[in-house]
RODO-2510 file (C-alpha; in nm, 4 decimals, decimal comma):
residues 340
     n   res          X          Y          Z
     1     x    -7,2019    14,7151    18,2220
     2     x    -6,9152    14,5846    18,0090
     3     x    -7,0070    14,8225    17,7267
     4     x    -6,9886    15,1208    17,9671
     5     x    -6,6466    15,0125    18,0927
     6     x    -6,5222    14,9759    17,7369
     7     x    -6,6593    15,3219    17,6448
     8     x    -6,4812    15,4832    17,9399
     9     x    -6,1603    15,3022    17,8489
    10     x    -6,1526    15,4210    17,4888
    11     x    -6,2741    15,7664    17,5889
    12     x    -5,9889    15,7943    17,8371
    13     x    -5,7361    15,6824    17,5756
    14     x    -5,8743    15,9377    17,3271
    15     x    -5,8463    16,2307    17,5665
    16     x    -5,5039    16,1194    17,6824
    17     x    -5,3920    16,1179    17,3192
    18     x    -5,5384    16,4663    17,2665
    19     x    -5,3632    16,5936    17,5793
    20     x    -5,0260    16,4536    17,4680
    21     x    -5,0669    16,6073    17,1208
    22     x    -5,1637    16,9406    17,2799
    23     x    -4,8506    16,9398    17,5000
    24     x    -4,6353    16,8476    17,2013
    25     x    -4,7969    17,1213    16,9924
    26     x    -4,7407    17,3830    17,2672
    27     x    -4,3716    17,2880    17,3036
    28     x    -4,3062    17,2962    16,9280
    29     x    -4,5026    17,6205    16,8826
    30     x    -4,2454    17,8135    17,0841
    31     x    -3,9543    17,6901    16,8708
    32     x    -4,1197    17,7340    16,5292
    33     x    -4,1207    18,1100    16,4319
    34     x    -4,2816    18,0974    16,0874
    35     x    -4,6613    18,1202    16,0716
    36     x    -4,6901    17,8824    15,7741
    37     x    -4,5030    17,6104    15,9585
    38     x    -4,7159    17,6708    16,2633
    39     x    -5,0319    17,6278    16,0605
    40     x    -4,8979    17,3032    15,9084
    41     x    -4,8154    17,1772    16,2571
    42     x    -5,1635    17,2754    16,3721
    43     x    -5,3159    17,0850    16,0773
    44     x    -5,1065    16,7757    16,1470
    45     x    -5,2035    16,7749    16,5125
    46     x    -5,5692    16,8238    16,4209
    47     x    -5,5482    16,5359    16,1729
    48     x    -5,3936    16,3146    16,4360
    49     x    -5,6715    16,4015    16,6790
    50     x    -5,9357    16,3318    16,4121
    51     x    -5,7801    15,9964    16,3141
    52     x    -5,7510    15,8993    16,6791
    53     x    -6,1181    15,9823    16,7289
    54     x    -6,2235    15,7880    16,4189
    55     x    -6,0095    15,4879    16,5151
    56     x    -6,1526    15,4859    16,8677
    57     x    -6,5092    15,5110    16,7365
    58     x    -6,4465    15,2230    16,4933
    59     x    -6,3056    15,0017    16,7678
    60     x    -6,6029    15,0857    16,9866
    61     x    -6,8431    14,9814    16,7101
    62     x    -6,6512    14,6568    16,6557
    63     x    -6,6649    14,5710    17,0252
    64     x    -7,0341    14,6531    17,0428
    65     x    -7,1004    14,4397    16,7331
    66     x    -6,8917    14,1543    16,8762
    67     x    -7,0885    14,1656    17,2028
    68     x    -7,4183    14,1737    17,0101
    69     x    -7,3130    13,8736    16,7960
    70     x    -7,2099    13,6708    17,1026
    71     x    -7,5382    13,7516    17,2777
    72     x    -7,7324    13,6588    16,9623
    73     x    -7,5447    13,3278    16,9434
    74     x    -7,6292    13,2482    17,3066
    75     x    -7,9940    13,3456    17,2552
    76     x    -8,0113    13,1243    16,9458
    77     x    -7,8531    12,8309    17,1313
    78     x    -8,0998    12,8662    17,4189
    79     x    -8,3887    12,8807    17,1700
    80     x    -8,2496    12,5845    16,9758
    81     x    -8,2106    12,7649    16,6431
    82     x    -7,9280    12,8679    16,4111
    83     x    -7,7865    13,2123    16,5008
    84     x    -7,8281    13,4944    16,2498
    85     x    -7,5258    13,6190    16,0544
    86     x    -7,3226    13,3129    16,1513
    87     x    -7,0389    13,2482    15,9067
    88     x    -6,8598    12,9321    16,0303
    89     x    -6,5864    12,9529    15,7653
    90     x    -6,5099    13,3209    15,8175
    91     x    -6,1640    13,3896    15,9609
    92     x    -6,2689    13,6335    16,2326
    93     x    -6,2744    13,6481    16,6108
    94     x    -6,6544    13,6579    16,6132
    95     x    -6,6826    13,3436    16,3991
    96     x    -6,4313    13,1603    16,6204
    97     x    -6,6146    13,2521    16,9416
    98     x    -6,9508    13,1622    16,7881
    99     x    -6,8157    12,8239    16,6764
   100     x    -6,6842    12,7454    17,0256
   101     x    -7,0110    12,8500    17,1872
   102     x    -7,2136    12,6334    16,9489
   103     x    -6,9714    12,3445    16,9984
   104     x    -7,0174    12,3712    17,3746
   105     x    -7,3949    12,3884    17,3267
   106     x    -7,3899    12,0708    17,1138
   107     x    -7,1890    11,8885    17,3818
   108     x    -7,4342    11,9953    17,6519
   109     x    -7,7269    11,8975    17,4307
   110     x    -7,5799    11,5505    17,3738
   111     x    -7,5326    11,5179    17,7493
   112     x    -7,8978    11,6025    17,8106
   113     x    -8,0105    11,3554    17,5449
   114     x    -7,7895    11,0815    17,6916
   115     x    -7,9195    11,1597    18,0402
   116     x    -8,2759    11,1225    17,9145
   117     x    -8,1895    10,7922    17,7464
   118     x    -8,0279    10,6650    18,0667
   119     x    -8,3376    10,7635    18,2600
   120     x    -8,5630    10,5779    18,0161
   121     x    -8,3323    10,2736    18,0258
   122     x    -8,3463    10,2715    18,4059
   123     x    -8,7256    10,2924    18,3992
   124     x    -8,7433    10,0023    18,1538
   125     x    -8,4987     9,8035    18,3662
   126     x    -8,7018     9,8550    18,6845
   127     x    -9,0181     9,7575    18,4977
   128     x    -8,8551     9,4424    18,3564
   129     x    -8,7158     9,3390    18,6948
   130     x    -9,0496     9,3876    18,8714
   131     x    -9,2202     9,1813    18,6012
   132     x    -8,9660     8,8993    18,6296
   133     x    -8,9744     8,8879    19,0105
   134     x    -9,3530     8,9067    19,0337
   135     x    -9,4252     8,5482    18,9169
   136     x    -9,2011     8,3476    19,1543
   137     x    -9,3022     8,5641    19,4516
   138     x    -9,6739     8,5135    19,3730
   139     x    -9,6169     8,1369    19,3429
   140     x    -9,4298     8,1262    19,6727
   141     x    -9,7127     8,3100    19,8506
   142     x    -9,9621     8,0651    19,7023
   143     x    -9,7698     7,7542    19,8091
   144     x    -9,7058     7,8925    20,1591
   145     x   -10,0797     7,9535    20,1986
   146     x   -10,1562     7,5957    20,0934
   147     x    -9,8907     7,4495    20,3249
   148     x   -10,0435     7,6319    20,6215
   149     x   -10,3638     7,4277    20,5901
   150     x   -10,3692     7,1683    20,8719
   151     x   -10,5683     6,9024    20,6839
   152     x   -10,3244     6,8836    20,3873
   153     x   -10,2062     6,5293    20,3120
   154     x    -9,8414     6,4593    20,3851
   155     x    -9,7745     6,3484    20,0284
   156     x    -9,9142     6,6707    19,8827
   157     x    -9,7370     6,8721    20,1500
   158     x    -9,4081     6,7154    20,0376
   159     x    -9,4872     6,7950    19,6726
   160     x    -9,5682     7,1566    19,7518
   161     x    -9,2513     7,1867    19,9602
   162     x    -9,0496     7,0632    19,6623
   163     x    -9,2258     7,3084    19,4305
   164     x    -9,1690     7,5894    19,6793
   165     x    -8,7971     7,5067    19,6935
   166     x    -8,7873     7,5183    19,3110
   167     x    -8,9462     7,8641    19,3133
   168     x    -8,6906     7,9819    19,5708
   169     x    -8,4085     7,8469    19,3492
   170     x    -8,5627     8,0228    19,0499
   171     x    -8,5838     8,3504    19,2424
   172     x    -8,2237     8,3106    19,3601
   173     x    -8,1088     8,2449    19,0015
   174     x    -8,3036     8,5484    18,8835
   175     x    -8,1522     8,7742    19,1484
   176     x    -7,7990     8,6541    19,0718
   177     x    -7,8591     8,7168    18,7005
   178     x    -7,9937     9,0630    18,7747
   179     x    -7,6891     9,1425    18,9881
   180     x    -7,4593     9,0390    18,7023
   181     x    -7,6674     9,2409    18,4574
   182     x    -7,6573     9,5463    18,6842
   183     x    -7,2793     9,5231    18,7177
   184     x    -7,2511     9,4822    18,3418
   185     x    -7,4585     9,7907    18,2606
   186     x    -7,3079    10,0166    18,5290
   187     x    -6,9507     9,9386    18,4253
   188     x    -6,8532     9,7709    18,7531
   189     x    -6,8053     9,4368    18,5803
   190     x    -6,4283     9,3911    18,6229
   191     x    -6,2502     9,1418    18,3976
   192     x    -5,8857     9,0361    18,4187
   193     x    -5,7978     8,8777    18,0824
   194     x    -5,4677     8,6999    18,0399
   195     x    -5,3144     8,4491    17,8019
   196     x    -5,4380     8,1034    17,8983
   197     x    -5,5536     7,7672    17,7686
   198     x    -5,9129     7,7779    17,6487
   199     x    -5,9538     7,4003    17,6916
   200     x    -5,9588     7,4315    18,0718
   201     x    -6,2139     7,7130    18,0551
   202     x    -6,4417     7,5056    17,8320
   203     x    -6,4078     7,2062    18,0661
   204     x    -6,5209     7,4232    18,3552
   205     x    -6,8228     7,5441    18,1547
   206     x    -6,9200     7,1913    18,0469
   207     x    -6,9050     7,0585    18,4039
   208     x    -7,1697     7,3124    18,5026
   209     x    -7,4319     7,1733    18,2598
   210     x    -7,3273     6,8093    18,2531
   211     x    -7,5930     6,6975    18,5021
   212     x    -7,8797     6,8614    18,3087
   213     x    -7,7502     6,7132    17,9840
   214     x    -7,7351     6,3648    18,1381
   215     x    -8,0979     6,3906    18,2513
   216     x    -8,2067     6,4621    17,8920
   217     x    -7,9551     6,2130    17,7460
   218     x    -7,7905     6,4928    17,5471
   219     x    -7,4402     6,4093    17,4294
   220     x    -7,1763     6,6819    17,4736
   221     x    -6,8546     6,6579    17,2711
   222     x    -6,5528     6,8900    17,2644
   223     x    -6,3025     6,9299    16,9823
   224     x    -6,0213     7,1503    17,1119
   225     x    -5,6437     7,1115    17,1057
   226     x    -5,5085     7,1500    17,4626
   227     x    -5,2303     7,3855    17,3475
   228     x    -5,4655     7,6537    17,2088
   229     x    -5,4383     7,9738    17,4137
   230     x    -5,6397     8,2975    17,3986
   231     x    -5,6655     8,6279    17,5854
   232     x    -5,9553     8,5825    17,8269
   233     x    -6,0732     8,5924    18,1852
   234     x    -6,1126     8,2228    18,2596
   235     x    -6,3823     8,2565    18,5276
   236     x    -6,6163     8,4899    18,3404
   237     x    -6,5543     8,3332    17,9997
   238     x    -6,6512     7,9971    18,1501
   239     x    -6,9751     8,1574    18,2693
   240     x    -7,0423     8,3016    17,9230
   241     x    -6,9851     7,9645    17,7548
   242     x    -7,1873     7,7977    18,0311
   243     x    -7,4837     8,0263    17,9595
   244     x    -7,4761     7,9283    17,5918
   245     x    -7,4475     7,5583    17,6805
   246     x    -7,7328     7,5915    17,9299
   247     x    -7,9515     7,7399    17,6561
   248     x    -7,8486     7,4562    17,4238
   249     x    -7,9450     7,1900    17,6794
   250     x    -8,2702     7,3692    17,7613
   251     x    -8,3922     7,3983    17,4023
   252     x    -8,2574     7,0693    17,2674
   253     x    -8,4975     6,7698    17,2750
   254     x    -8,4059     6,4495    17,4588
   255     x    -8,1396     6,2434    17,2831
   256     x    -7,9940     6,5463    17,1050
   257     x    -7,6338     6,6644    17,1025
   258     x    -7,4095     6,9613    17,1771
   259     x    -7,0742     7,0023    17,0033
   260     x    -6,8006     7,2518    17,0936
   261     x    -6,5372     7,3142    16,8267
   262     x    -6,2341     7,5394    16,8784
   263     x    -6,0014     7,6460    16,5968
   264     x    -5,7775     7,9440    16,5063
   265     x    -5,9511     8,2008    16,2856
   266     x    -5,7510     8,4978    16,1494
   267     x    -5,6568     8,7202    16,4478
   268     x    -5,9044     8,5424    16,6727
   269     x    -5,9742     8,1962    16,8047
   270     x    -6,3229     8,0806    16,7116
   271     x    -6,5361     7,8732    16,9468
   272     x    -6,8442     7,7188    16,7837
   273     x    -7,1167     7,5786    17,0106
   274     x    -7,3629     7,3793    16,7999
   275     x    -7,6854     7,2227    16,9277
   276     x    -7,9647     7,0229    16,7692
   277     x    -8,2386     7,2260    16,9314
   278     x    -8,5469     7,4121    16,8174
   279     x    -8,3513     7,6784    16,6254
   280     x    -8,3938     8,0548    16,5920
   281     x    -8,5637     8,2430    16,3057
   282     x    -8,3137     8,4556    16,1126
   283     x    -8,5155     8,7698    16,1849
   284     x    -8,4389     8,7259    16,5568
   285     x    -8,0620     8,6688    16,5379
   286     x    -7,9965     9,0105    16,6878
   287     x    -8,2829     8,9936    16,9383
   288     x    -8,1497     8,6892    17,1245
   289     x    -7,8644     8,9013    17,2653
   290     x    -8,1026     9,1605    17,4106
   291     x    -8,1837     9,1476    17,7796
   292     x    -8,5082     8,9715    17,8796
   293     x    -8,5742     8,8634    17,5195
   294     x    -8,7520     8,5320    17,4830
   295     x    -8,8932     8,4098    17,1535
   296     x    -9,2370     8,2555    17,1158
   297     x    -9,0797     7,9152    17,0582
   298     x    -8,9067     7,9399    17,3996
   299     x    -9,2190     8,0298    17,5975
   300     x    -9,2676     7,6742    17,7266
   301     x    -8,9211     7,6598    17,8840
   302     x    -8,8125     7,8186    18,2105
   303     x    -8,5837     8,1185    18,1823
   304     x    -8,5624     8,4967    18,2117
   305     x    -8,3842     8,5876    17,8886
   306     x    -8,0558     8,7021    18,0421
   307     x    -7,8144     8,4181    17,9604
   308     x    -7,7145     8,5216    17,6081
   309     x    -7,7251     8,8902    17,7008
   310     x    -7,4723     8,8322    17,9786
   311     x    -7,2603     8,6047    17,7594
   312     x    -7,2398     8,8680    17,4871
   313     x    -7,1525     9,1383    17,7409
   314     x    -6,8708     8,9301    17,8888
   315     x    -6,7212     8,8474    17,5492
   316     x    -6,7390     9,2019    17,4075
   317     x    -6,5677     9,3405    17,7182
   318     x    -6,2712     9,1187    17,6336
   319     x    -6,2474     9,2751    17,2842
   320     x    -6,4174     8,9726    17,1329
   321     x    -6,7561     8,9306    16,9702
   322     x    -7,0332     8,6775    16,9116
   323     x    -7,2505     8,5676    16,6203
   324     x    -7,5242     8,3123    16,5616
   325     x    -7,6467     8,1002    16,2715
   326     x    -7,9513     7,8829    16,2990
   327     x    -8,2201     7,6918    16,1188
   328     x    -8,5611     7,6455    16,2742
   329     x    -8,6178     7,2840    16,3755
   330     x    -8,2574     7,1799    16,3135
   331     x    -8,0445     7,3671    16,5664
   332     x    -7,8195     7,6677    16,6221
   333     x    -7,4496     7,7528    16,6216
   334     x    -7,3267     8,0268    16,8511
   335     x    -6,9764     8,1447    16,7629
   336     x    -6,7440     8,3185    17,0094
   337     x    -6,4372     8,5064    16,8798
   338     x    -6,1571     8,5773    17,1292
   339     x    -5,8195     8,7372    17,0581
   340     x    -5,5473     8,4788    17,0084
***
């Protein structure tokens, strides 16, 4: 359809040019008496008509070729192949249009790939959540069935009630962790960092694990000058540090220790949290920050593998980062770097 419109346009221009030349020739013919001059004028007008025709035909071929090249580029993009006769470094309108079309195709292709990745991530997330929730729910159903038996001894009934309450607490902890994880991954995790004393944030984190540490007789010490300030969201940073401390208490044997050391480090302030726990193999340094990851050595302890994942997410969203060094059987040091 577009080719037909273009043909009519150039055809109209050609005949309009011929008509104007004919009128001009007729006017001049009356005022030029000599035959030789008339023939020269006739030749000039004929040459002009011929050049106009050739120029119009050339433009028509260029437009047709341009349309064919654009269509070929689109067909190649749809088929996922390189278009024929594509010269990306050629300084021509066709090359420019082809480059833009291919650039747009690449952007759309990346969007489709990212959409597929997001879909796979969501499927994995749903699978992981269902797996994590399945165990406490099954236990709760089991204990409720036992408690419904009328001949159950009061002592055992009390024990099962306590165990049932523990399973409910575990499920509640799991759901809260999953909510935090969901907010983290969907970008609705809002932080409000400001310049503040890190000592108070650490104190808040320590108070959350102090009871568990006391039960295992684990000593917690803090080495931090009160005047040290960093850019951080106090509430969420306390939760991140608390998750690391909770892991330290969980995987440190009775009578062990946890030490928190804070010191300036280049453009950041470095917070080292060192435990005397079971340690982490070097091959799994990166894995411990992945969601739902739990090493073989941690299988005997309760947990869902979200604590360090959430801690890392909170710190990185404050333009900080985390690292870990460990030795199996001797302990681990988790380092947090926050902007000073």
